[in-house]
BABALUM-910955 format. One record per residue: residue number from 1; residue in one letter; x, y, z of N, C-alpha, C in turn. Coordinates in Angstrom, 1 decimal. Layout:
BEGIN
   seq   type      n_u      n_v      n_w     ca_u     ca_v     ca_w      c_u      c_v      c_w
   NUM      a        X        Y        Z        X        Y        Z        X        Y        Z
...
//
This chain:
BEGIN
   seq   type      n_u      n_v      n_w     ca_u     ca_v     ca_w      c_u      c_v      c_w
     1      m     10.0     -0.8     19.2     10.7      0.4     18.9      9.9      1.2     17.9
     2      e      9.9      2.5     18.1      9.1      3.4     17.3      9.8      3.6     15.9
     3      d      8.9      3.6     14.9      9.4      3.8     13.5     10.0      5.2     13.4
     4      p     11.1      5.4     12.8     11.7      6.8     12.7     10.8      7.8     12.1
     5      r     10.0      7.4     11.1      9.1      8.3     10.4      8.0      8.8     11.3
     6      s      7.4      7.9     12.0      6.3      8.3     12.9      6.8      9.1     14.0
     7      e      8.0      8.8     14.5      8.7      9.5     15.6      8.9     11.0     15.1
     8      m      9.4     11.2     13.9      9.6     12.5     13.3      8.3     13.3     13.3
     9      f      7.2     12.6     12.9      5.9     13.3     12.8      5.4     13.6     14.2
    10      r      5.6     12.8     15.2      5.2     13.1     16.5      5.9     14.3     17.0
    11      k      7.2     14.5     16.7      7.9     15.7     17.1      7.3     17.0     16.5
    12      l      6.9     16.8     15.2      6.3     17.9     14.5      4.9     18.3     15.1
    13      i      4.2     17.2     15.5      2.8     17.4     16.1      3.0     18.2     17.4
    14      d      4.0     17.9     18.1      4.2     18.6     19.4      4.4     20.1     19.2
    15      k      5.0     20.5     18.1      5.2     21.9     17.7      4.0     22.5     17.1
    16      d      3.2     21.8     16.4      2.0     22.3     15.6      0.9     21.3     15.6
    17      p      0.2     21.1     16.8     -0.7     20.0     17.0     -2.0     20.1     16.2
    18      e     -2.3     21.2     15.5     -3.5     21.4     14.7     -3.3     21.3     13.2
    19      n     -2.0     21.1     12.8     -1.7     21.1     11.4     -2.2     19.9     10.7
    20      p     -3.2     20.0      9.8     -3.8     18.8      9.2     -2.8     18.0      8.3
    21      m     -1.8     18.6      7.7     -0.8     17.9      7.0      0.0     17.0      7.9
    22      i      0.4     17.5      9.0      1.2     16.7     10.0      0.3     15.6     10.6
    23      l     -0.9     16.0     10.9     -1.8     15.0     11.5     -2.0     13.8     10.5
    24      f     -2.2     14.2      9.2     -2.4     13.1      8.2     -1.2     12.3      8.1
    25      s      0.0     13.0      8.0      1.2     12.2      7.8      1.5     11.2      9.0
    26      l      1.2     11.7     10.2      1.4     10.8     11.4      0.4      9.7     11.3
    27      g     -0.9     10.0     11.0     -1.9      9.0     10.9     -1.6      8.0      9.8
    28      n     -1.1      8.4      8.7     -0.8      7.6      7.6      0.4      6.6      8.0
    29      e      1.4      7.1      8.6      2.5      6.3      9.1      2.0      5.2     10.1
    30      l      1.2      5.6     11.0      0.6      4.7     12.0     -0.2      3.6     11.3
    31      f     -1.0      4.1     10.3     -1.8      3.1      9.5     -0.9      2.0      8.9
    32      k      0.2      2.5      8.3      1.2      1.6      7.7      1.8      0.6      8.7
    33      e      1.9      1.1      9.9      2.4      0.3     11.0      1.4     -0.6     11.6
    34      e      0.1     -0.5     11.1     -1.0     -1.3     11.6     -1.4     -0.9     13.0
    35      k     -1.1      0.4     13.4     -1.5      0.9     14.7     -2.8      1.7     14.4
    36      y     -3.9      1.0     14.0     -5.1      1.6     13.5     -5.8      2.5     14.5
    37      e     -5.9      2.0     15.8     -6.6      2.8     16.7     -6.0      4.2     16.9
    38      e     -4.7      4.2     17.0     -4.0      5.5     17.2     -4.1      6.3     15.9
    39      a     -3.9      5.7     14.8     -4.0      6.4     13.5     -5.4      7.0     13.3
    40      r     -6.4      6.4     13.7     -7.8      6.9     13.6     -7.9      8.3     14.2
    41      g     -7.4      8.5     15.4     -7.5      9.8     16.1     -6.8     10.9     15.3
    42      h     -5.7     10.6     14.8     -4.9     11.7     14.1     -5.6     12.0     12.8
    43      l     -6.1     10.9     12.1     -6.7     11.2     10.8     -8.1     11.9     11.0
    44      a     -8.8     11.5     12.0    -10.1     12.2     12.3     -9.8     13.7     12.6
    45      k     -8.8     14.0     13.3     -8.5     15.4     13.6     -8.0     16.1     12.3
    46      a     -7.3     15.4     11.4     -6.9     16.0     10.2     -8.1     16.5      9.4
    47      v     -9.1     15.6      9.2    -10.3     16.0      8.4    -11.2     17.0      9.2
    48      e    -11.1     17.0     10.5    -11.8     18.0     11.3    -11.2     19.4     11.0
    49      n     -9.9     19.4     11.0     -9.2     20.7     10.8     -9.1     21.1      9.3
    50      k     -9.3     20.2      8.4     -9.3     20.5      7.0    -10.4     19.7      6.3
    51      p    -11.6     20.1      6.3    -12.7     19.3      5.9    -12.7     19.0      4.4
    52      d    -11.8     19.6      3.6    -11.7     19.2      2.2    -10.5     18.4      1.9
    53      y    -10.0     17.7      2.9     -8.8     16.9      2.7     -9.1     15.4      2.3
    54      s     -9.4     15.2      1.0     -9.9     14.0      0.5     -9.0     12.8      0.8
    55      v     -7.7     13.0      0.7     -6.8     11.9      0.9     -6.9     11.4      2.4
    56      a     -7.0     12.4      3.3     -7.2     12.0      4.7     -8.5     11.2      5.0
    57      f     -9.5     11.6      4.3    -10.8     10.9      4.4    -10.6      9.4      3.9
    58      r     -9.9      9.3      2.8     -9.6      7.9      2.3     -8.9      7.1      3.3
    59      t     -7.9      7.6      3.9     -7.1      6.8      4.9     -7.9      6.6      6.2
    60      l     -8.7      7.6      6.6     -9.5      7.4      7.8    -10.5      6.3      7.5
    61      g    -11.1      6.3      6.3    -12.1      5.2      6.0    -11.4      3.9      6.0
    62      r    -10.2      3.8      5.5     -9.5      2.5      5.5     -9.2      2.1      6.9
    63      t     -8.9      3.0      7.8     -8.6      2.7      9.2     -9.9      2.1      9.9
    64      h    -11.0      2.8      9.7    -12.3      2.2     10.2    -12.5      0.8      9.7
    65      f    -12.3      0.6      8.4    -12.4     -0.7      7.7    -11.6     -1.7      8.4
    66      e    -10.3     -1.4      8.6     -9.4     -2.4      9.3     -9.8     -2.7     10.7
    67      l    -10.4     -1.7     11.4    -10.9     -1.9     12.7    -12.2     -2.6     12.8
    68      g    -12.8     -2.9     11.6    -14.1     -3.6     11.6    -15.3     -2.6     11.9
    69      e    -15.0     -1.3     11.8    -16.0     -0.3     12.1    -16.7      0.1     10.7
    70      y    -17.5     -0.8     10.2    -18.0     -0.7      8.8    -18.9      0.4      8.6
    71      d    -19.8      0.7      9.6    -20.7      1.9      9.4    -19.9      3.2      9.3
    72      e    -18.9      3.3     10.2    -18.1      4.5     10.2    -17.3      4.6      8.9
    73      a    -16.8      3.4      8.5    -16.0      3.4      7.2    -16.9      3.9      6.1
    74      r    -18.1      3.4      6.0    -19.0      3.8      4.9    -19.3      5.3      4.9
    75      s    -19.6      5.8      6.1    -19.9      7.2      6.2    -18.7      8.1      5.8
    76      v    -17.5      7.7      6.3    -16.3      8.4      5.9    -16.0      8.3      4.4
    77      f    -16.1      7.1      3.9    -15.8      7.0      2.4    -16.8      7.8      1.6
    78      e    -18.1      7.8      2.0    -19.1      8.6      1.3    -18.7     10.1      1.3
    79      r    -18.4     10.6      2.5    -18.0     12.0      2.6    -16.7     12.3      1.8
    80      g    -15.8     11.4      1.9    -14.5     11.5      1.2    -14.7     11.5     -0.3
    81      r    -15.6     10.7     -0.8    -15.8     10.7     -2.2    -16.4     12.0     -2.7
    82      e    -17.4     12.5     -1.9    -18.0     13.9     -2.2    -16.9     14.9     -2.3
    83      v    -16.0     14.9     -1.2    -15.0     15.9     -1.1    -14.0     15.8     -2.3
    84      a    -13.6     14.6     -2.6    -12.7     14.3     -3.7    -13.3     14.8     -5.1
    85      q    -14.6     14.5     -5.3    -15.2     15.0     -6.5    -15.3     16.5     -6.6
    86      e    -15.6     17.1     -5.4    -15.7     18.6     -5.4    -14.3     19.2     -5.7
    87      n    -13.3     18.5     -5.2    -11.9     19.0     -5.4    -11.4     18.7     -6.8
    88      g    -12.1     17.9     -7.6    -11.6     17.4     -8.8    -10.5     16.3     -8.7
    89      d    -10.4     15.7     -7.5     -9.4     14.7     -7.2     -9.9     13.3     -7.6
    90      l     -9.9     13.1     -8.9    -10.5     11.9     -9.4     -9.9     10.6     -9.0
    91      q     -8.5     10.6     -8.8     -7.8      9.4     -8.4     -8.3      9.0     -7.0
    92      t     -8.4      9.9     -6.1     -8.8      9.6     -4.8    -10.2      9.1     -4.8
    93      a    -11.1      9.7     -5.6    -12.5      9.2     -5.7    -12.5      7.8     -6.2
    94      k    -11.7      7.5     -7.2    -11.6      6.1     -7.7    -11.2      5.1     -6.6
    95      e    -10.1      5.5     -5.9     -9.6      4.7     -4.8    -10.7      4.4     -3.8
    96      i    -11.4      5.5     -3.4    -12.5      5.3     -2.4    -13.6      4.4     -3.0
    97      n    -13.9      4.4     -4.2    -14.9      3.5     -4.8    -14.4      2.1     -4.7
    98      v    -13.1      1.8     -4.9    -12.6      0.5     -4.7    -12.7      0.0     -3.3
    99      f    -12.5      0.9     -2.3    -12.6      0.5     -0.9    -14.1      0.3     -0.5
   100      m    -15.0      1.1     -1.2    -16.4      0.9     -0.9    -16.8     -0.5     -1.4
   101      k    -16.3     -0.9     -2.5    -16.7     -2.3     -3.0    -16.1     -3.4     -2.1
   102      r    -14.9     -3.2     -1.5    -14.4     -4.1     -0.6    -15.3     -4.2      0.7
   103      l    -15.7     -3.0      1.1    -16.6     -2.9      2.3    -17.9     -3.7      2.0
   104      e    -18.5     -3.5      0.9    -19.7     -4.2      0.5    -19.5     -5.7      0.5
   105      k    -18.4     -6.2      0.0    -18.1     -7.6     -0.1    -17.9     -8.2      1.3
   106      r    -17.3     -7.4      2.2    -17.1     -7.9      3.6    -18.4     -7.8      4.4
   107      g    -19.5     -7.3      3.8    -20.8     -7.3      4.4    -21.0     -6.0      5.3
   108      g    -20.2     -5.0      5.0    -20.3     -3.8      5.8    -21.3     -2.8      5.2
//
């Protein structure tokens, strides 16, 4: 059965399929549900439509990490860290650094 939150965001996507906030929100919910492959597509589209969306980069990197796509995760994390620093989003930059360390430990 579909989680009510992700179902709500799916309905919003139907109305506004290019909205980066809705794309991120749906991708984030799917990530929480461990539906990583589906989450990846929505999160990738969110950063494509809003290239300065540091939080979406963070979650997209985590999604690649969970899927074992370590090269992609590293690339997304590096770009996300740059974006976060450019935006002055220091908390997201710190979180990305933590995930980069996990990636290194896992051999990615």
